[in-house]
C-alpha atoms as one frame of an Amber mdcrd trajectory, in Angstrom:
protein
 101.390   6.222 -84.073 100.031   5.105 -87.346  99.426   1.363 -88.067 102.196
   1.330 -90.746 104.803   2.086 -88.107 103.411   0.087 -85.230 105.263  -2.680
 -83.492 103.312  -5.443 -85.311 103.544  -3.788 -88.752 105.956  -4.766 -91.527
 107.847  -1.597 -91.042 108.177  -2.254 -87.276 109.389  -5.826 -87.988 111.913
  -4.493 -90.385 113.293  -2.057 -87.796 113.578  -4.803 -85.215 115.403  -7.066
 -87.757 117.829  -4.207 -88.544 118.428  -3.532 -84.869 119.127  -7.244 -84.255
 121.444  -7.456 -87.294 123.314  -4.367 -86.109 124.237  -6.212 -82.872 125.683
  -9.244 -84.709 129.461  -9.165 -85.668 129.805  -8.179 -89.328 131.938 -11.290
 -89.876 129.111 -13.524 -88.718 126.568 -11.775 -90.986 128.908 -12.210 -94.028
 129.643 -15.843 -93.038 125.924 -16.660 -92.976 125.448 -15.096 -96.322 128.189
 -17.135 -97.832 126.891 -20.296 -96.187 123.361 -19.633 -97.390 124.646 -19.370
-101.018 126.518 -22.643-100.718 123.657 -24.384 -98.875 121.470 -24.009-101.994
 123.660 -26.559-103.734 124.001 -29.121-101.009 121.424 -31.169 -99.096 123.110
 -32.288 -95.952 126.001 -34.475 -95.178 124.566 -37.950 -95.338 126.508 -40.984
 -94.453 125.948 -44.693 -94.551 125.535 -46.344 -91.117 123.122 -47.454 -88.454
 119.893 -45.604 -88.512 116.215 -45.780 -89.360 115.953 -43.121 -92.121 116.126
 -44.509 -95.690 118.873 -43.000 -97.764 119.346 -44.833-101.033 119.349 -48.132
-102.942 122.678 -49.288-104.434 123.498 -52.306-106.521 124.410 -55.511-104.635
 128.187 -55.984-104.582 130.391 -58.994-104.202 131.026 -59.451-100.522 127.632
 -58.060 -99.337 125.726 -60.567 -97.249 122.566 -61.854 -98.992 120.498 -60.740
 -95.956 121.003 -57.190 -97.057 119.256 -57.564-100.394 116.000 -55.640-100.709
 113.920 -58.220-102.631 110.991 -55.826-103.357 113.233 -53.290-105.046 115.218
 -56.039-106.801 111.926 -57.540-108.143 111.334 -54.302-110.041 114.171 -55.199
-112.361 112.342 -58.299-113.492 111.878 -58.340-117.261 115.404 -57.169-117.995
 117.968 -59.476-119.423 119.367 -60.139-115.960 117.708 -59.424-112.616 119.596
 -56.762-110.728 119.785 -56.997-106.988 119.769 -53.957-104.702 120.804 -53.180
-101.130 118.876 -50.754 -99.006 121.087 -48.296 -97.153 120.023 -46.170 -94.169
 121.490 -42.835 -93.033 123.839 -42.593 -90.148 122.069 -40.155 -87.825 124.708
 -39.702 -85.143 126.070 -36.196 -85.048 129.854 -35.866 -85.496 132.190 -33.319
 -83.960 134.046 -31.114 -86.357 136.913 -29.043 -84.943 137.941 -25.787 -86.677
 141.226 -23.930 -86.466 141.746 -20.472 -87.945 145.359 -19.174 -88.087 145.628
 -15.878 -86.307 149.335 -15.303 -86.790 150.819 -11.983 -87.861 151.440 -13.103
 -91.446 147.743 -13.666 -91.908 146.941  -9.925 -91.349 148.701  -8.854 -94.595
 147.152  -8.390 -98.023 148.460  -6.945-101.308 146.836  -4.551-103.717 145.715
  -7.585-105.689 143.216  -8.580-102.980 140.535  -6.677-101.129 140.744  -8.725
 -97.937 143.491 -10.155 -95.719 144.184 -13.834 -95.333 143.000 -13.607 -91.698
 139.682 -12.061 -92.717 139.121 -14.747 -95.407 140.093 -17.533 -93.087 137.679
 -16.254 -90.386 134.905 -15.960 -92.934 135.426 -19.489 -94.137 135.663 -20.853
 -90.569 132.333 -19.358 -89.584 130.608 -20.150 -92.812 131.685 -23.705 -92.616
 130.441 -23.870 -89.041 127.074 -22.457 -90.130 126.711 -25.161 -92.851 127.735
 -27.968 -90.417 125.393 -26.778 -87.653 122.545 -26.663 -90.173 123.312 -30.301
 -90.917 123.021 -31.292 -87.256 126.821 -31.609 -86.574 128.522 -30.471 -83.475
 131.249 -27.791 -83.983 134.010 -26.348 -81.816 137.137 -24.385 -82.247 140.618
 -25.911 -81.855 141.550 -24.093 -78.638 142.226 -25.165 -75.089 139.000 -23.816
 -73.564 136.721 -24.098 -76.507 133.206 -25.406 -76.067 131.195 -27.581 -78.466
 128.421 -25.646 -80.200 125.081 -26.547 -81.759 122.325 -24.600 -83.291 122.043
 -20.871 -84.008 123.057 -19.750 -80.508 126.068 -21.973 -80.856 127.101 -20.186
 -84.062 126.981 -16.801 -82.350 129.027 -18.126 -79.486 131.670 -19.560 -82.021
 131.861 -16.115 -83.597 132.548 -14.580 -80.268 135.178 -17.157 -79.329 136.889
 -16.707 -82.749 137.184 -12.968 -82.111 138.722 -13.531 -78.756 141.366 -15.958
 -79.795 145.009 -14.838 -79.326 147.215 -14.194 -82.394 148.983 -17.503 -82.246
 152.196 -18.697 -83.942 150.936 -20.024 -87.222 150.407 -23.671 -85.951 147.402
 -25.266 -84.436 147.641 -25.391 -80.548 147.658 -28.565 -78.480 144.197 -29.280
 -77.141 142.196 -32.382 -76.035 139.975 -33.591 -78.872 137.385 -36.319 -79.073
 138.539 -39.353 -80.816 137.540 -39.786 -84.497 136.501 -36.190 -84.744 137.023
 -34.263 -87.996 139.507 -31.318 -87.975 139.743 -28.449 -90.418 142.884 -26.317
 -90.363 142.783 -22.962 -92.233 145.984 -20.799 -92.525 148.770 -19.755 -94.766
 150.923 -22.664 -93.560 154.199 -20.975 -94.435 156.025 -22.340 -91.346 158.785
 -24.937 -91.832 157.395 -28.227 -92.948 158.909 -30.098 -90.010 156.876 -28.001
 -87.592 153.688 -28.529 -89.597 154.327 -32.182 -89.770 154.698 -32.415 -86.004
 151.415 -30.462 -85.440 149.395 -32.589 -87.942 151.010 -35.763 -86.619 149.829
 -34.950 -83.111 146.252 -34.616 -84.340 146.398 -37.817 -86.461 147.603 -39.719
 -83.358 144.395 -38.884 -81.430 143.150 -40.176 -83.876 141.314 -37.595 -85.939
 141.116 -36.889 -89.691 140.152 -33.880 -91.620 141.253 -31.287 -94.124 143.935
 -28.580 -94.455 143.241 -25.435 -96.534 146.155 -23.101 -97.324 144.973 -19.522
 -97.759 147.283 -17.317 -99.835 147.229 -13.759-101.137 147.455 -13.661-104.972
 150.774 -11.793-104.671 152.203 -14.626-102.567 151.101 -17.095-105.241 152.380
 -15.187-108.255 154.997 -12.640-107.074 153.673 -10.221-109.707 156.059  -7.357
-108.986 158.722  -5.926-111.287 161.982  -3.995-110.858 163.531  -2.946-107.548
 161.266  -3.870-104.680 161.801  -3.659-100.924 159.964  -6.389 -99.072 159.037
  -5.693 -95.470 158.230  -8.357 -92.903 155.591  -8.157 -90.171 158.371  -6.930
 -87.759 160.240  -3.590 -88.271 163.652  -5.334 -88.637 162.399  -7.784 -91.239
 163.030  -6.405 -94.743 164.747  -7.462 -97.931 165.738  -5.382-100.913 165.663
  -7.215-104.295 167.151  -5.153-107.211 165.192  -7.117-109.882 162.254  -9.238
-108.775 161.853 -10.814-112.249 165.101 -12.565-111.634 163.910 -14.411-108.654
 160.355 -15.143-109.598 160.886 -18.655-111.013 162.932 -19.717-107.988 160.230
 -18.229-105.669 157.416 -20.108-107.507 159.447 -23.361-107.357 160.012 -22.865
-103.612 156.255 -22.298-102.991 155.422 -25.432-105.074 157.859 -27.424-102.931
 156.095 -26.156 -99.731 152.694 -27.137-101.161 153.971 -30.523-102.268 155.317
 -31.061 -98.785 152.028 -30.012 -97.238 150.162 -32.364 -99.471 152.430 -35.248
 -98.525 152.084 -34.463 -94.771 148.344 -34.472 -95.076 148.219 -37.674 -97.137
 150.358 -39.540 -94.597 147.960 -38.375 -91.820 144.809 -39.130 -93.673 143.893
 -35.506 -94.186 142.941 -33.743 -97.447 144.778 -30.672 -98.708 143.714 -27.763
-100.936 144.766 -24.133-101.721 142.571 -21.036-101.804 143.546 -17.568-102.995
 141.915 -14.478-101.427 141.097 -12.988-104.829 138.894 -15.966-105.574 135.249
 -16.237-104.364 134.897 -17.677-100.838 131.913 -19.725-101.952 134.121 -21.998
-104.073 136.490 -22.739-101.134 133.629 -23.298 -98.802 131.896 -25.808-101.097
 135.171 -27.645-101.515 135.732 -27.772 -97.801 132.142 -28.981 -97.081 132.424
 -31.640 -99.828 135.846 -32.797 -98.472 134.175 -33.442 -95.064 131.543 -35.612
 -96.648 132.654 -39.240 -96.833 132.351 -40.686-100.334 130.093 -43.671-100.733
 128.862 -45.921-103.520 126.669 -44.818-106.423 123.535 -42.970-105.354 120.147
 -44.038-106.555 118.257 -41.800-108.924 117.145 -38.642-107.126 119.793 -39.084
-104.341 122.947 -37.267-103.684
């Protein structure tokens, strides 16, 4: 065997990497690719709290105890018209548990000709990509399922991918499961069930208490109803079908009904302390992932120069 193709050669390493990649679920490979793209624009989920690692200086605010003033940093403002006082903040280093739910109901399996992927495929991609980002930041992650285990590190991500693949189809609502108090929850689905049912499910989570974010994933045809003329709409079950002689005549009413659903979802989330956003499957997954990741980052005061 020549050196170029030996076990320790670049060619041999490439073959081993290809063999390893072939054993990973394609969804996990795609999720890590999306996560890597988004990771280039973020630098970890830093939070103010008890810790030893310096994070930032911020201006002294009314109500802050004088003992928190960093006199050395404040002295650097001498010479200005008025001395400015600064507070030194440290980073909260305790990992947080983030619980993820990906809707596996039948309606999620559909996609129109306007999209190249189903809602379920996109939701799974975003779930795993978000998990990859969170695990990189040192967070603990688990799925919202009765027997799910908390994961950490690279091995944990692979286990999450396997658990996600084994989840039952579900009924379009997050299941009841014991959750750690003050965890963060992310719910990803089409959320087309009656608002009363969704409100009950989100209310159960908020009572734990937990907080988090809800992402509605829609096919572009669901968002726009772009059809024209006589169209027969079939449901996910054989007996579910509706014939509409002229779709243009119902489009405005349909869009109003969808807007009412989304307004109701936003109100439910606001009352529970959750965020809410919408993602279409014909849009890049990176934009939705960055929005989700940012939504899980608590907003703080003004960063010092060079900070985030």
